[in-house]
Residue, then its C-alpha position, 0 to 999 in steps of 0.5 A: m472527535k471526528s473532523l472534516l479533513e482533506g486526506s493529505r492533511a489527515v495523513a500529515e497529522a498522523v505522521h506528526l503524531c509518530r514524532p519523526q525526526v527527519i522529513a525529506a521529500y520532493p514535490i510531486t502531484p498528488q503527494t505535494h499536500i502531505i509534505e506541504h502540511l508537514a513543512q508548515f508544522v515544522a515552520d510553525g514549531d508545532l513538530s520538532a523535526m528537520f525538514i529537507n526539501a530535497e533536489s529530487e526524489f532520489g535525493a529525498a530517499s537517499i536522506v531518509l536512508g541516512a537518517v534512519a541508519s543514524g538512528a533517527r525516525a524518518f518520513t518521505a512520500s512520493a508518486s508515479q515517476g518520482l517513486l520510480l526515480m527512487t528505485e535504486v534507493l528503495y532497494n538500498i533501504a530494504g537491503m539494509r533493513l532500514p525501517v523507513v515509512m513512506v506514503c505513496a500517493n498512487r498515480a499513473v506512470g506515463a507516457p502519456i502523461n497522466i496525473f491521476s490515480d492507479h496502482q502502476d507506480s507502487m506495483s512497479v516497485r513490488d519487488a524492492g523489498w518494501i512491505q506494501l499496505y493498500v488503504e481503502s479510506n482516509q481514516e485507514a490511511v491515518d491509522t495505517v501510517i501509525q501502524a506502519y512505523r511500529i511494523a517497520e521498527a519491529c521487523e526492521l523492514p521499510v513500509m510503503v503506505c499506498m493511498d489512491g491519489f486524488f480519490l483519497t489525498h484530495t478528498f475531504e472525509p470525516v476523520e478521527i485523529p488519535q490523541q498524542t498520548a494514545v499514539d505514544e502508548f501504542l508507538p514506542p520511541f524509536h531505537f535502531a540497534r544497528a544505528l551508525d555510531p562513531s564510538r562503535p565503528m561498523t559498516l552498514g550496506g557495504g560490499s557483498e561477494p558471490d559467497n554471501y549475497l544469496e544469504y543476504r537476500a534469503g534473510q531479507h526474504r525470511a523477514m518479509e515472510q515473518a512480517r505477516d504475523v507482525i502486521e496482523a498482531i499490530d493491527a489487532d493491537f491497534s484495534d484494542h487501543f483505538a477500536r478500529g481494525y482493518g483485518g490485518l492482511v486481508d479485509p473480506y466482505r460478505v465472503a461467507g456463502a459467496e459463489t462469486v468473489t471479487v478481489t481488489l485493492g484500495s479505495t475501489m472497495g467502497a463501490v464494490r461493497d455497495v454493489v455486493d449489497t445490491l446484487r445480494e438483495n437481488g439474490m446473487a451469491v457474491g462477496a468481496l475481498r480487499l487485499r490490504c497487504f500486497r507485500p508480503f503476499p498473504a497467500q494463506a489468508l487469501i486461500h482461507c477466505l476464498a476456498g469456498a468460492k466457485r469463481i474469483v474475479v480480480l479487479e486491479k488498477a495495474f498490470s504487466a504488459g504482455a502478462g496481464g494482471i499482477v495480483t491475478g497471476e499471484l493469486r492463481a499461483a497461490l491457489h494452484q499451489a494449495g491444490l485449488a482449481t477455482p477459476v480466477e479471471g483478471v480484469i484491469g480497470g480504473l487506469g489513469g483515474r478512470d472512474l470504476t462506476p457501480a454500473v461497470i463493477e455490477a457488469i463485472f460481477r454478472r459477467a463472472a457469475t455466468g461462468a465465462s472462461s477466464v482470460a489472461c487479461r481483460f480490460a474493463d469499460l474499454n473505450s475503443d474510440a481512444a487513440p492507441s498511440t502516444 
């Protein structure tokens, strides 16, 4: 049965179902409600877990690192500058191959200070070694958190579930929360074979010399590469258990026969689907594809879905200043390596929470369909009157 829940409450319910033993976080908008609900579950005795209100996001990340290293299932969440304060520890968690699960309530990074949603925070740590999964809806956020624990523990890699701040975290949607017995059947109890144990002394995350550091990093890369198959298999198994699935790595929509295809991430896909339907009714051969998994980058899945397109436009809510769209560059490289010369245009939109309206999305489709030459970086709906300085 579905319940009308705020996205943050729905995610907290999903974390609860996964039976974490340690929860540590520091409040930051728009993540705070997730942790508040979990704290209440613990205080009320509904969730048997140690809840630690850390002194900073750096501390929160360090606490869950230690918890998982000692064999406990753990959870944390953050956003924006808070996520960036965790950066050093994020690399440590990934380098030590610890299956931590985190929710990133995506928020813009200052300056200027902005509390609203885009993907600049999670994209800034895209090379830290975490699996990154981007969700479209609150139902998918619930289901992906549950999947994330199984993925992380199967791969011994940390997983970041990225959900758009405010657009999802503070929005009420009908959401089906699975039964505890069903989640227990899908997600086995946590067992970490390399857990620290005084009776079996060992070093975890110790020093490395030049003659073996490269081998550690190569092993981490291989594990990320192998995680693609695991992500797809676990999403398929989740679909078998709960009759809901999300395509694993990518989620195409009306791509067959489409000449112009838009690639995007996160909640924007909902509006994109509506625009695709409208333009299809008007005779335009358009389609869309949502990139659900950004790390590991699903190059082969993207190539398979996009091989028939005549042109691709990537609509993304983050960019690398001086280089352009992040996803755009990686997609171009993947297509080039596969021998495909499909033009790819990058469009940056929705920064700082600006609404990507159907009119703006339709204009992006129509401009792309004219065959206009691609550029390194173009900004959608740019307000020329905005102050350029901070």
